[in-house]
C-alpha atoms as an extended CHARMM CRD file, in Angstrom:
* protein
*
        59  EXT
         1         1  MET       CA           -114.2000000000      107.2750000000      177.8370000000  PROA      1               0.0000000000
         2         2  VAL       CA           -116.7640000000      105.0570000000      177.3030000000  PROA      2               0.0000000000
         3         3  GLU       CA           -119.8050000000      105.8970000000      179.7810000000  PROA      3               0.0000000000
         4         4  ALA       CA           -120.7200000000      103.0160000000      181.8250000000  PROA      4               0.0000000000
         5         5  PHE       CA           -124.5670000000      102.1630000000      182.3050000000  PROA      5               0.0000000000
         6         6  VAL       CA           -126.1600000000       99.8580000000      185.1670000000  PROA      6               0.0000000000
         7         7  ARG       CA           -129.2630000000       98.1520000000      184.6990000000  PROA      7               0.0000000000
         8         8  LEU       CA           -132.3120000000       98.5450000000      187.1320000000  PROA      8               0.0000000000
         9         9  LEU       CA           -135.5030000000       96.8440000000      187.6620000000  PROA      9               0.0000000000
        10        10  CYS       CA           -138.1070000000       97.6810000000      190.1590000000  PROA      10              0.0000000000
        11        11  PRO       CA           -139.2420000000       94.7280000000      192.6610000000  PROA      11              0.0000000000
        12        12  GLU       CA           -142.6760000000       96.5590000000      193.3130000000  PROA      12              0.0000000000
        13        13  CYS       CA           -143.7450000000       97.1360000000      189.4210000000  PROA      13              0.0000000000
        14        14  GLY       CA           -141.1580000000       95.3870000000      187.2540000000  PROA      14              0.0000000000
        15        15  LYS       CA           -139.9540000000       98.3570000000      185.4090000000  PROA      15              0.0000000000
        16        16  GLU       CA           -136.5850000000       98.1890000000      183.5680000000  PROA      16              0.0000000000
        17        17  TRP       CA           -134.3430000000      101.2270000000      183.0000000000  PROA      17              0.0000000000
        18        18  GLN       CA           -130.5820000000      102.1660000000      182.7790000000  PROA      18              0.0000000000
        19        19  GLU       CA           -128.7810000000      104.8500000000      184.9330000000  PROA      19              0.0000000000
        20        20  THR       CA           -125.1230000000      105.8610000000      184.6000000000  PROA      20              0.0000000000
        21        21  PRO       CA           -123.5100000000      105.1340000000      188.0590000000  PROA      21              0.0000000000
        22        22  THR       CA           -122.4980000000      108.5980000000      188.7050000000  PROA      22              0.0000000000
        23        23  GLU       CA           -126.0400000000      109.6730000000      188.8340000000  PROA      23              0.0000000000
        24        24  LEU       CA           -127.1650000000      107.3320000000      191.5270000000  PROA      24              0.0000000000
        25        25  PRO       CA           -126.8770000000      107.4730000000      195.0440000000  PROA      25              0.0000000000
        26        26  ALA       CA           -124.4880000000      105.3450000000      197.4660000000  PROA      26              0.0000000000
        27        27  VAL       CA           -125.4850000000      101.9580000000      197.2080000000  PROA      27              0.0000000000
        28        28  ARG       CA           -126.7710000000      101.8810000000      201.0250000000  PROA      28              0.0000000000
        29        29  LYS       CA           -129.0750000000      104.9160000000      200.3920000000  PROA      29              0.0000000000
        30        30  ASN       CA           -132.9290000000      104.7950000000      199.7090000000  PROA      30              0.0000000000
        31        31  PHE       CA           -133.7130000000      105.1900000000      196.1130000000  PROA      31              0.0000000000
        32        32  SER       CA           -137.2170000000      105.5400000000      194.3310000000  PROA      32              0.0000000000
        33        33  CYS       CA           -138.8730000000      104.0680000000      191.2340000000  PROA      33              0.0000000000
        34        34  PRO       CA           -139.2050000000      106.4440000000      188.5110000000  PROA      34              0.0000000000
        35        35  ALA       CA           -142.5650000000      104.8550000000      187.5970000000  PROA      35              0.0000000000
        36        36  CYS       CA           -144.2710000000      103.7110000000      190.8610000000  PROA      36              0.0000000000
        37        37  HSD       CA           -142.3210000000      105.5660000000      193.5620000000  PROA      37              0.0000000000
        38        38  ALA       CA           -141.3590000000      102.5190000000      195.4680000000  PROA      38              0.0000000000
        39        39  THR       CA           -138.7720000000      103.3150000000      198.0570000000  PROA      39              0.0000000000
        40        40  ARG       CA           -135.9470000000      100.7270000000      198.8380000000  PROA      40              0.0000000000
        41        41  ARG       CA           -132.3050000000      100.3810000000      199.0650000000  PROA      41              0.0000000000
        42        42  LEU       CA           -130.5260000000      101.1380000000      196.2260000000  PROA      42              0.0000000000
        43        43  THR       CA           -129.1000000000       97.3490000000      196.1550000000  PROA      43              0.0000000000
        44        44  GLU       CA           -132.6270000000       96.1890000000      195.8940000000  PROA      44              0.0000000000
        45        45  PHE       CA           -133.1180000000       97.6570000000      192.1600000000  PROA      45              0.0000000000
        46        46  MET       CA           -129.7990000000       96.0990000000      190.9210000000  PROA      46              0.0000000000
        47        47  ARG       CA           -130.4560000000       93.4540000000      188.1080000000  PROA      47              0.0000000000
        48        48  THR       CA           -127.1590000000       91.9230000000      188.4530000000  PROA      48              0.0000000000
        49        49  GLU       CA           -124.0070000000       91.6670000000      190.7920000000  PROA      49              0.0000000000
        50        50  ARG       CA           -122.0230000000       93.2230000000      187.9410000000  PROA      50              0.0000000000
        51        51  ASP       CA           -124.1880000000       96.2690000000      188.1480000000  PROA      51              0.0000000000
        52        52  LEU       CA           -123.8700000000       96.4780000000      191.6600000000  PROA      52              0.0000000000
        53        53  GLU       CA           -120.1950000000       95.9890000000      191.6270000000  PROA      53              0.0000000000
        54        54  ALA       CA           -120.2170000000       98.8190000000      188.7090000000  PROA      54              0.0000000000
        55        55  VAL       CA           -122.1020000000      101.3710000000      191.0240000000  PROA      55              0.0000000000
        56        56  LYS       CA           -119.7100000000      100.5320000000      193.7280000000  PROA      56              0.0000000000
        57        57  GLN       CA           -116.5220000000      101.4540000000      191.6950000000  PROA      57              0.0000000000
        58        58  PHE       CA           -117.7600000000      104.9640000000      190.9980000000  PROA      58              0.0000000000
        59        59  GLN       CA           -118.7100000000      105.6300000000      194.5030000000  PROA      59              0.0000000000
């Protein structure tokens, strides 16, 4: 099985990174940037709708 990755972008500091969908909390939960520790809903860190849909499929 090929492992999926979603691309994330911090709206505060602009840090970009990737995570596997299974390592992320539910889309409506709060999530913190590993660089600046800004906390927002996970959906606000998604780079594209496709990334958001990938996370929803694994939850």
